[in-house]
Backbone as CSV, one residue per row, in Angstrom:
resi,resn,N_x,N_y,N_z,CA_x,CA_y,CA_z,C_x,C_y,C_z
1,UNK,0.817,-1.188,0.000,0.000,0.000,0.000,0.863,1.256,0.000
2,UNK,1.824,1.375,0.902,2.727,2.515,0.870,2.188,3.744,1.573
3,UNK,2.767,4.869,1.224,2.426,6.150,1.827,2.059,7.160,0.754
4,UNK,1.271,8.164,1.149,0.915,9.283,0.285,1.426,10.560,0.939
5,UNK,1.778,11.535,0.115,2.304,12.806,0.605,1.558,13.948,-0.066
6,UNK,1.220,14.972,0.715,0.564,16.166,0.181,1.606,17.267,0.031
7,UNK,1.684,17.814,-1.183,2.626,18.891,-1.486,1.845,20.022,-2.150
8,UNK,2.063,21.258,-1.694,1.459,22.433,-2.323,2.546,23.140,-3.110
9,UNK,2.294,23.350,-4.403,3.249,24.048,-5.269,2.851,25.505,-5.419
10,UNK,3.847,26.391,-5.432,3.651,27.810,-5.675,3.785,28.038,-7.181
11,UNK,2.672,28.237,-7.854,2.668,28.348,-9.316,3.486,29.528,-9.837
12,UNK,3.711,30.543,-8.999,4.464,31.713,-9.445,5.924,31.392,-9.751
13,UNK,6.489,30.367,-9.120,7.898,30.026,-9.355,8.082,28.588,-9.834
14,UNK,6.985,27.877,-10.073,7.091,26.465,-10.447,7.845,26.275,-11.769
15,UNK,7.817,27.263,-12.639,8.531,27.159,-13.914,10.052,27.102,-13.713
16,UNK,10.534,27.484,-12.539,11.972,27.472,-12.265,12.475,26.124,-11.757
17,UNK,11.555,25.170,-11.538,11.978,23.848,-11.068,12.968,23.215,-12.033
18,UNK,12.710,23.375,-13.319,13.567,22.756,-14.326,14.981,23.331,-14.306
19,UNK,15.136,24.553,-13.777,16.452,25.189,-13.716,17.272,24.735,-12.506
20,UNK,16.653,23.994,-11.590,17.347,23.549,-10.377,17.612,22.045,-10.484
21,UNK,18.852,21.659,-10.773,19.146,20.238,-10.956,18.963,19.418,-9.669
22,UNK,18.870,20.099,-8.530,18.703,19.399,-7.250,17.255,19.366,-6.769
23,UNK,16.326,19.849,-7.593,14.934,19.942,-7.140,14.383,18.597,-6.671
24,UNK,14.565,17.548,-7.444,14.021,16.231,-7.079,14.615,15.760,-5.757
25,UNK,15.914,15.968,-5.558,16.541,15.585,-4.291,15.975,16.397,-3.129
26,UNK,15.757,17.692,-3.355,15.183,18.545,-2.307,13.766,18.093,-1.955
27,UNK,12.978,17.772,-2.969,11.623,17.292,-2.735,11.654,15.967,-1.978
28,UNK,12.526,15.072,-2.390,12.667,13.785,-1.717,13.015,13.968,-0.246
29,UNK,13.971,14.833,0.050,14.359,15.087,1.440,13.213,15.731,2.219
30,UNK,12.467,16.607,1.573,11.303,17.229,2.226,10.255,16.201,2.610
31,UNK,10.035,15.230,1.731,9.075,14.160,2.022,9.557,13.325,3.206
32,UNK,10.849,13.059,3.260,11.386,12.292,4.388,11.318,13.097,5.696
33,UNK,11.569,14.401,5.625,11.587,15.241,6.822,10.191,15.518,7.381
34,UNK,9.170,15.548,6.521,7.827,15.922,6.984,7.245,14.894,7.947
35,UNK,7.813,13.713,7.967,7.341,12.679,8.894,7.460,13.165,10.341
36,UNK,8.380,14.092,10.598,8.548,14.636,11.951,7.357,15.475,12.383
37,UNK,6.481,15.824,11.445,5.280,16.572,11.789,5.307,18.036,11.418
38,UNK,6.430,18.545,10.948,6.519,19.946,10.550,6.509,20.066,9.036
39,UNK,5.834,21.095,8.529,5.843,21.339,7.096,7.260,21.676,6.651
40,UNK,7.578,21.302,5.421,8.934,21.501,4.909,8.877,22.314,3.619
41,UNK,9.397,23.559,3.628,9.457,24.343,2.401,10.580,23.834,1.499
42,UNK,10.317,23.827,0.195,11.312,23.422,-0.795,11.777,24.686,-1.513
43,UNK,13.021,25.077,-1.262,13.573,26.314,-1.796,14.347,26.064,-3.089
44,UNK,14.154,26.957,-4.045,14.987,27.000,-5.242,15.344,28.462,-5.469
45,UNK,16.225,28.699,-6.419,16.565,30.088,-6.746,15.279,30.782,-7.194
46,UNK,14.929,31.851,-6.534,13.703,32.562,-6.868,12.624,32.409,-5.808
47,UNK,12.840,31.525,-4.839,11.862,31.422,-3.759,11.465,30.004,-3.410
48,UNK,10.395,29.919,-2.643,9.851,28.622,-2.234,8.959,28.116,-3.354
49,UNK,9.324,26.988,-3.934,8.554,26.443,-5.042,7.445,25.507,-4.567
50,UNK,7.646,24.913,-3.396,6.651,23.968,-2.886,6.800,23.855,-1.375
51,UNK,5.742,23.353,-0.749,5.781,23.036,0.673,5.218,21.643,0.859
52,UNK,5.999,20.777,1.477,5.530,19.426,1.790,4.702,19.562,3.065
53,UNK,3.425,19.210,2.988,2.490,19.442,4.089,2.459,18.274,5.072
54,UNK,2.304,17.062,4.559,2.172,15.899,5.431,2.358,14.636,4.626
55,UNK,2.524,13.533,5.341,2.555,12.221,4.718,1.764,11.269,5.598
56,UNK,1.115,10.303,4.978,0.297,9.363,5.737,0.218,8.029,4.994
57,UNK,-0.114,6.982,5.732,-0.252,5.659,5.131,-1.435,5.658,4.177
58,UNK,-1.317,4.913,3.114,-2.343,4.887,2.074,-3.679,4.329,2.562
59,UNK,-3.694,3.609,3.674,-4.956,3.088,4.214,-5.731,4.137,5.005
60,UNK,-5.142,5.302,5.193,-5.751,6.383,5.968,-6.188,7.475,5.003
61,UNK,-7.322,8.106,5.301,-7.778,9.245,4.508,-7.474,10.511,5.293
62,UNK,-6.773,11.456,4.658,-6.403,12.714,5.299,-7.004,13.865,4.508
63,UNK,-7.662,14.780,5.207,-8.228,15.981,4.585,-7.280,17.129,4.896
64,UNK,-6.823,17.809,3.841,-5.881,18.917,3.989,-6.497,20.167,3.360
65,UNK,-6.474,21.269,4.099,-6.908,22.553,3.555,-5.665,23.281,3.068
66,UNK,-5.683,23.752,1.822,-4.521,24.467,1.303,-4.851,25.943,1.140
67,UNK,-3.850,26.769,1.411,-3.990,28.212,1.269,-2.744,28.895,1.789
68,UNK,-2.556,30.145,1.411,-1.383,30.923,1.863,-0.073,30.194,1.571
69,UNK,0.008,29.549,0.420,1.201,28.812,-0.016,1.570,27.674,0.935
70,UNK,0.603,27.152,1.621,0.844,26.040,2.530,-0.426,25.232,2.712
71,UNK,-0.518,24.562,3.826,-1.706,23.772,4.091,-1.769,23.349,5.538
72,UNK,-2.898,22.785,5.903,-3.114,22.328,7.272,-3.929,21.050,7.241
73,UNK,-3.490,20.073,8.016,-4.251,18.829,8.130,-5.500,19.141,8.942
74,UNK,-6.644,18.864,8.354,-7.928,19.131,8.997,-8.456,17.895,9.706
75,UNK,-8.279,16.747,9.072,-8.815,15.513,9.644,-8.047,14.326,9.095
76,UNK,-7.877,13.336,9.937,-7.291,12.064,9.526,-8.258,10.978,9.961
77,UNK,-8.609,10.110,9.039,-9.628,9.102,9.332,-9.172,7.736,8.845
78,UNK,-9.304,6.752,9.716,-9.054,5.364,9.330,-10.411,4.770,8.986
79,UNK,-10.669,4.516,7.711,-11.991,4.023,7.326,-12.243,2.593,7.811
80,UNK,-13.466,2.352,8.160,-13.914,1.023,8.541,-14.850,0.505,7.468
81,UNK,-14.907,-0.808,7.265,-15.813,-1.354,6.243,-17.237,-0.845,6.465
82,UNK,-17.852,-0.408,5.404,-19.232,0.077,5.473,-19.358,1.547,5.816
83,UNK,-18.251,2.228,6.149,-18.297,3.663,6.451,-18.737,4.466,5.242
84,UNK,-19.536,5.482,5.477,-19.736,6.544,4.498,-18.591,7.508,4.791
85,UNK,-17.574,7.516,3.945,-16.332,8.231,4.237,-16.562,9.706,4.536
86,UNK,-17.353,10.378,3.720,-17.573,11.811,3.940,-18.245,12.065,5.284
87,UNK,-19.238,11.259,5.605,-19.931,11.440,6.880,-19.006,11.124,8.054
88,UNK,-18.219,10.074,7.930,-17.298,9.697,9.004,-16.283,10.807,9.260
89,UNK,-15.754,11.407,8.195,-14.796,12.502,8.347,-15.478,13.703,8.995
90,UNK,-16.686,14.012,8.560,-17.430,15.131,9.141,-17.672,14.904,10.632
91,UNK,-18.057,13.693,10.994,-18.303,13.377,12.410,-16.997,13.461,13.219
92,UNK,-15.903,12.933,12.675,-14.610,13.018,13.358,-14.209,14.470,13.597
93,UNK,-14.358,15.295,12.567,-13.981,16.697,12.664,-14.853,17.425,13.684
94,UNK,-16.156,17.211,13.622,-17.065,17.857,14.576,-16.731,17.435,16.002
95,UNK,-16.493,16.146,16.194,-16.179,15.635,17.530,-14.888,16.253,18.071
96,UNK,-13.883,16.408,17.214,-12.607,16.974,17.664,-12.744,18.433,18.087
97,UNK,-13.798,19.096,17.622,-14.026,20.500,17.965,-15.108,20.658,19.046
98,UNK,-15.592,19.522,19.555,-16.588,19.581,20.620,-18.022,19.685,20.135
99,UNK,-18.262,19.340,18.889,-19.606,19.398,18.318,-20.067,17.997,17.946
100,UNK,-21.326,17.896,17.672,-21.863,16.687,17.069,-22.732,17.115,15.910
101,UNK,-23.017,16.205,15.022,-23.852,16.544,13.876,-25.116,15.697,13.922
102,UNK,-26.117,16.217,13.299,-27.388,15.498,13.173,-27.934,15.776,11.786
103,UNK,-28.608,14.799,11.229,-29.212,14.991,9.910,-30.372,15.955,10.004
104,UNK,-30.573,16.699,8.933,-31.730,17.576,8.859,-32.986,16.715,8.786
105,UNK,-34.068,17.202,9.348,-35.311,16.417,9.222,-35.762,16.406,7.762
106,UNK,-36.365,15.300,7.374,-36.867,15.198,6.003,-38.012,16.182,5.806
107,UNK,-38.035,16.803,4.643,-39.119,17.726,4.337,-40.380,16.925,4.094
108,UNK,-41.453,17.430,4.676,-42.742,16.752,4.486,-43.393,17.258,3.217
109,UNK,-44.092,16.356,2.544,-44.851,16.749,1.360,-46.117,17.457,1.806
110,UNK,-46.479,18.441,1.087,-47.699,19.210,1.442,-48.891,18.674,0.740
């Protein structure tokens, strides 16, 4: 199964990746370093081209919000057989913030 990694690229300088012969090595090291839990910026001449946000096992679903040239892990969910993934993530997120969710009542026909 392996691992998945979330990376946010800065489109303003992404065209300069080809000019940096060490870019792939820098990205590789960033992926290895992010396991420590801190985001890792990938620098090239001209600025930060990408930020490695997180890495997780492929059996886990992770929701990441991206913005401000970075990102934040919002929720991590280990799916169980029969789970409605979206609902399970919503419930996990609500619970972590001290809330619970309930379905809206069905509209009655008039």
